[in-house]
C-alpha positions in Angstrom: -28.3 -16.8 -18.1 -27.2 -14.6 -20.9 -23.4 -14.0 -21.1 -22.3 -10.5 -21.4 -18.8 -9.4 -22.4 -18.4 -5.6 -22.7 -16.6 -4.4 -25.8 -13.5 -2.3 -25.6 -15.5 0.7 -27.0 -18.1 0.3 -24.2 -15.4 0.2 -21.5 -13.7 3.2 -22.9 -16.9 5.1 -23.2 -17.7 4.3 -19.5 -14.3 5.5 -18.4 -14.9 8.7 -20.3 -18.3 9.2 -18.7 -16.7 8.7 -15.3 -14.0 11.2 -16.0 -16.7 13.7 -17.0 -18.7 13.1 -13.9 -15.6 13.6 -11.7 -15.2 17.1 -13.1 -18.7 18.1 -12.1 -19.6 19.3 -8.6 -21.0 15.9 -7.5 -21.4 14.6 -3.9 -18.2 12.9 -2.7 -15.8 14.8 -5.0 -14.1 17.9 -3.6 -13.2 20.7 -6.0 -9.5 19.8 -5.5 -10.1 16.3 -6.8 -12.4 17.5 -9.5 -9.7 19.9 -10.8 -6.9 17.3 -10.5 -5.0 19.3 -7.9 -2.2 17.7 -6.0 -3.1 16.4 -2.5 -1.1 14.6 0.1 -1.5 10.9 0.9 -2.5 9.7 4.4 0.3 9.5 6.9 2.9 7.0 5.7 3.3 4.5 8.6 2.4 0.8 8.8 2.5 -1.5 11.8 3.1 -5.3 11.9 4.5 -7.9 14.3 7.3 -10.4 14.3 6.6 -12.6 17.3 6.3 -10.2 20.2 8.2 -7.4 18.4 6.1 -4.6 17.0 7.6 -2.9 13.9 6.4 0.4 12.4 7.5 1.2 8.9 8.0 5.0 8.6 8.0 6.4 5.0 10.3 9.3 4.1 9.0 10.1 0.6 11.1 9.5 -2.5 13.8 10.8 -4.8 13.5 10.6 -8.6 16.6 9.0 -10.3 17.1 8.9 -14.1 17.6 5.4 -15.3 20.6 6.1 -17.5 23.7 5.0 -15.6 21.7 3.7 -12.6 22.6 0.0 -13.2 26.4 -0.1 -13.6 26.6 -3.5 -15.3 23.5 -3.7 -17.5 22.4 -2.2 -20.8 19.9 0.6 -20.5 17.6 -1.3 -22.9 17.5 -4.2 -20.5 16.8 -1.9 -17.5 14.0 -0.3 -19.4 12.6 -3.7 -20.2 12.7 -4.7 -16.5 10.9 -1.4 -15.6 8.2 -2.0 -18.2 7.7 -5.6 -16.9 7.0 -4.1 -13.5 4.7 -1.4 -14.9 7.1 1.3 -14.0 8.1 4.4 -16.1 10.9 3.8 -18.6 12.7 7.1 -18.0 13.3 7.4 -14.2 12.8 5.5 -11.0 11.1 6.9 -7.8 13.4 5.6 -5.1 11.4 5.4 -1.9 12.8 5.5 1.7 11.4 3.5 4.6 12.9 3.2 8.0 11.8 1.0 10.9 10.8 1.8 14.4 11.0 -1.3 16.7 9.1 -1.6 20.0 10.3 -4.4 22.2 10.7 -4.8 26.0 9.4 -1.3 26.6 12.1 0.3 24.4 11.8 2.2 21.1 14.6 1.5 18.6 15.1 3.0 15.2 16.9 1.3 12.3 18.2 4.3 10.3 16.7 7.8 10.3 15.9 8.9 6.8 16.9 12.1 5.0 15.9 14.7 7.5 16.0 18.1 6.0 18.9 17.3 3.7 17.3 15.2 1.0 15.4 15.7 -2.2 12.3 18.0 -2.1 10.1 15.0 -2.4 11.6 13.4 0.7 11.7 14.7 4.3 8.3 13.5 5.4 9.7 11.2 8.0 9.1 13.2 11.1 5.5 14.0 10.2 4.9 10.3 9.7 6.8 9.3 12.8 4.7 11.6 14.9 1.5 10.6 13.2 2.3 7.0 14.2 2.2 8.2 17.8 5.9 8.5 18.5 8.0 11.3 20.0 11.8 11.7 19.3 12.5 12.1 23.0 11.2 8.5 23.6 13.7 6.9 21.2 16.1 4.8 23.3 18.5 3.6 20.6 19.3 4.5 17.0 21.0 1.7 15.0 22.6 2.5 11.7 23.0 0.0 8.8 25.5 2.2 7.0 26.5 5.8 6.5 24.9 6.9 3.2 23.1 10.3 3.6 19.6 9.0 3.1 20.1 6.7 6.2 21.9 9.1 8.6 20.9 12.7 7.8 17.7 12.4 9.8 19.7 12.1 13.0 20.9 15.7 12.8 19.3 18.8 11.3 21.2 21.1 8.9 21.7 23.6 11.7 23.4 21.0 13.8 20.8 19.9 16.3 20.6 16.3 17.3 17.0 15.0 16.8 17.0 12.1 19.2 18.7 13.7 22.3 18.1 10.7 24.6 19.1 7.9 22.2 22.1 5.7 22.4 23.8 5.5 18.9 25.0 2.1 17.5 27.0 1.7 14.3 28.8 -1.1 12.5 32.5 -1.0 13.4 33.8 -1.5 9.8 31.6 1.3 8.6 32.9 3.7 11.3 36.5 2.6 10.5 36.1 3.5 6.9 34.2 6.8 6.9 36.0 8.3 10.0 39.5 7.5 8.6 41.2 10.8 7.7 43.5 9.1 5.2 40.6 7.4 3.3 38.8 10.8 3.2 42.0 12.5 1.8 42.4 9.8 -0.9 38.8 9.6 -1.9 37.7 10.9 -5.3 36.2 14.3 -5.3 32.7 12.9 -5.9 32.9 11.1 -2.5 34.3 13.8 -0.4 30.9 15.2 0.3 29.8 11.8 1.6 32.7 11.8 4.0 31.9 15.3 5.1 28.3 14.4 5.7 29.2 11.5 7.9 31.4 13.8 10.1 28.7 16.4 10.3 26.3 13.8 11.7 28.7 11.9 14.0 31.6 14.1 15.0 29.8 15.9 17.8 29.0 12.6 19.5 32.0 10.5 18.4 33.1 9.6 21.9 29.6 8.3 22.8 29.0 6.2 19.6 28.9 2.5 20.3 30.4 0.3 17.6 29.3 -3.2 17.1 30.6 -6.3 15.3 28.6 -8.5 13.0 27.5 -11.9 14.2 26.4 -10.7 17.6 23.1 -9.9 19.2 23.3 -6.1 19.6 19.9 -5.7 21.2 17.4 -8.3 22.5 16.1 -10.1 19.4 18.3 -8.1 16.9 21.5 -9.7 15.5 23.8 -7.8 13.1 24.9 -9.6 10.0 27.7 -8.3 7.7 26.5 -7.5 4.2 29.5 -5.7 2.6 29.6 -4.4 -1.0 27.1 -1.6 -0.9 29.5 0.1 1.5 32.4 -1.5 3.3 30.5 -2.0 6.6 27.0 -2.3 5.3 25.0 -4.4 7.7 21.6 -6.2 7.8 19.7 -7.3 10.8 18.0 -10.6 11.7 15.0 -10.2 14.0 13.8 -13.1 16.1 11.0 -13.4 18.5 9.2 -16.7 19.3 8.4 -18.3 16.0 8.8 -15.0 14.1 11.8 -14.3 12.0 12.6 -11.4 9.7 15.6 -10.0 7.9 16.0 -6.2 7.7 17.8 -6.1 4.4 18.9 -2.4 4.5 20.3 -1.6 1.0 21.1 -5.2 0.0 19.0 -4.3 -3.0 17.6 -1.0 -4.3 14.2 -1.4 -6.0 13.2 -5.1 -5.9 11.8 -4.9 -9.5 15.3 -4.4 -10.7 17.7 -6.0 -8.2 15.6 -8.8 -6.6 14.6 -10.0 -10.1 18.1 -9.4 -11.4 20.4 -10.0 -8.4 23.6 -9.8 -10.5 22.9 -6.2 -11.4 24.7 -3.6 -9.4 23.3 -0.1 -8.6 25.5 3.0 -9.0 25.4 3.4 -5.2 27.2 0.0 -4.7 30.7 0.9 -3.8 32.0 -2.5 -4.6 29.7 -3.9 -7.2 31.0 -7.5 -7.4 31.0 -7.9 -3.7 27.5 -6.4 -3.4 26.3 -9.0 -5.9 27.8 -11.9 -3.9 26.2 -10.5 -0.7 22.9 -10.0 -2.4 22.7 -13.5 -3.8 23.7 -15.0 -0.5 21.1 -13.1 1.5 18.3 -13.6 -1.0 19.1 -17.4 -1.1 19.0 -17.4 2.7 15.7 -15.7 3.3 14.1 -17.6 0.4 15.1 -21.0 1.8 14.2 -20.0 5.4 10.9 -18.4 4.3 11.8 -15.3 6.4 9.9 -12.1 6.1 12.0 -9.3 4.8 12.1 -5.5 5.0 13.8 -3.3 2.4 14.8 0.3 2.7 14.0 1.1 -0.9 11.1 -1.2 -1.7 7.6 0.2 -2.3 5.9 1.1 1.0 5.4 -0.6 3.4 8.5 -2.3 2.1 8.0 -5.7 3.6 7.2 -9.2 2.2 8.9 -12.5 1.4 11.4 -13.6 -1.3 10.6 -16.5 -3.7 13.0 -18.1 -6.1 12.1 -17.4 -9.7 14.4 -18.9 -12.3 17.8 -17.4 -12.1 16.5 -14.6 -9.9 14.0 -14.0 -7.2 10.7 -12.3 -6.7 9.5 -10.1 -3.8 6.0 -11.1 -2.7 4.5 -8.3 -0.6 2.8 -9.0 2.6 -1.0 -8.8 2.6 -2.0 -5.5 4.1 -3.8 -5.9 7.4 -6.0 -3.3 9.3 -4.9 -4.7 12.6 -1.8 -6.3 14.2 
């Protein structure tokens, strides 16, 4: 059999021919695609199981963040090198948002609620994706918050003040509530943080008397145990899921994009309120899930934002799950 290895010139010529064909009115290519017009992706939800627990990842779009100043304790050149190694742009990072809907025991629980109508123009797709997944806000029984940054809580209440999940019990980490609802801490906060304090109160003040606070180290719902993960915020919390032989850690904001902070766990993102503590927490949790071979879910990993963690030299590597058409 004759060996055939196409030359680079032949490959490039073929690519050019394909590009030309796509611009023509050929079967299978709509005018929008032929002209390179922007089109929406399919609905952003993905279901998988951990034991008997069904999880649905719900995507809420993204926000573009310039790289300069994004990692507090690393040189910009090193950050750009890490981005290049992950085949990502060297000027900015698209930070994605992925919440989880959990079905277990006939109940529907949310872990965080996305940006709602208060985020970047490229976010705010959560409700459309939630409904496309077959869910209805009135059917949510419990909303559990990992921490109080706006991209996690603003989806609970619209800008005009309406609660989105009218029938849901609300559960929050007690240390997070103590920090953000403290008037003295709000008064002493730097000007740049006062908006975050105000945002927390906008979301939670109307229901303050009904909010249920929980402590870390306890099972807060069947199969869901809260684990303290401070550093990103004072009460930042992750959640261990357990059902049968299935185990998963919902990592919340333990890392931002894994290409930066899983591979370089000693780096600290600008959003980490206590950088050194966040690094200690990150290493501890990544070591734990790696050793226990637990599945993980991240809030800011590329959708569907779930996989496993493997040790890789001084850092770690996120290994995405294999996509499956059925659960």
